[in-house]
N, C-alpha and C positions, 0 to 999 in steps of 0.2 A: 300574094306570090309563095308564103308559106304552108297556104291550107293546099295548092296547088302541089305541094311535093308531098303535104300529110296524105291526101289522100290515095294516091297509087300505092304507098309505102303503107298501109294500113290494109289496100285490097290485098297484100303480095302477103303481108304476113296472116289474115285472114286464110288465102290462099290455105300457103306452107301449116297451117295450125289444122285444117279441113283433109288434106291429103295425110298427115302423121295420125289423126286418129283414125284413118280406115286403112292403113298399115297394121295398127297393131293388133287387128284379130288375124292373129296366125292359126292356121289347121294345125290341130293336134295330132300328129303323127308319130308320138310317143305314146308306149304303153304305160298304162297306169304302173305308179310305184306300189308293189306290196313286201311284206315279209312274210316268207314262210317260214312258218311255225313245224317246231318239232314235234313227232306223231309219238316219240316213247317217252312222254313223260304221263304220269299217272292218270291223265283225263287227254282225250284225244282229240286233237284239233285238226283232224284229219276232212272233217266237211268244211273249216272254214279255208283251210286250202287249196279245196276243190271252190269254193265260192268263188276266191280270189283269182285263181287259174282263168275261172270262166270271164270274171268280170275286166280280165286285162285285155283282151278283146274290141271293149267298150270303147270309142271315142270318145264318149262324153266326160269319161272319168279320169282325173291326172292321180290318185293315188286309192286306196283301196286298204282298209281295214276291217279286218273281221276278228271274232271269239268264239266260242258256244261251247256252253256244255250238254247235257243229254237232254234237255227239251229245247232250247231254244239259241238261235245264233245272233250277236249284233254285229251289221257291219254299217261301216263311219266311212263316207267318200269326198272326192273332194272334186268341183268342176273348174272349165275356165270359166273367167270374169263373163266374158260377153253371155254363157250359156245360162245362166241365174235366174232368166226369164222365164225359162222352163224347167224351173228346179222343181216345183210341186209335183209334176206330169213325169219326169225322171226318177222321182222316188218314188212314186205311186204304180210307175211302171218295172221298177228295180224290183221291187220288193215281190209283187205278181208275178213275174217273171224268176225270181228265186224261187218263193214258195212253188210254185208247179216242175221247174225243174230241178229240182232235191228234193222233194216231196217234206218240207217243213211244217210245219204247223206255225210257232210263232218265230215272227224272222221281223226285228227290228231294224229301221233303216234311219238314217240322222246324218246330219251334214253341217251341224251345228260345230264350231270351231274347238271348243270345249270341253264334250264328247271325243272328237275326234283323238285332241292328246290326252286325253283319258283314256281312250283303249288305244292306243298308240304305245301308253305307259305300262298297260296288262299285257300286252303282246311281249314287249322287255320283258317283263317279271317271269312271264312262261317261258318264253328263251331261256333263261339266267334258274329257271327251274329254281325260283323262290318266292313262288307259291304253292299251296296245295291246293287241294280239288274243292275245300267246304272255303278256305277263304277265294276262289275263283267265281264261281258260284257266288258268295254275296258280294264281292265285289262286280259280278257284269251286273246281278241285279240294281247294284246302287249306280250304275253309268245310265241303264236302261231308263231308271227312276230320272235323275239328272236329265235325257235325253226329251223325255215327256213334261218335265219342268219347264224345258225350256222352248218348247213349242206351244 
């Protein structure tokens, strides 16, 4: 008697869990979030802003950060959890696309959370004008080194 009642309840439980798992993946209709950096500083961040503006239409991205100096640009981004299986392909394609579109020789791309946080902090310092040109170059170099160490 007890076994007969447990089986239907467990089947219902599995059915509900299965239905819930498929409803978790929702289409990403929102544009990725990004901060537009001031171009009035002693170092021009217009390239970073152009890259962010270009990437905002990409449905695979949820947030984008980018900082550049004269020679290189570092771009970090986040993607929805369900697309993490395609992460290497997305990263490779994005890097190639940015190089071709903006004619940049040195493009670094990262999805590592630590690098994202560090670059976000650097973007805030640029907005607050609390970093000078030499500090920007040094900090950007450190973050790129960190991103390569992580991978």
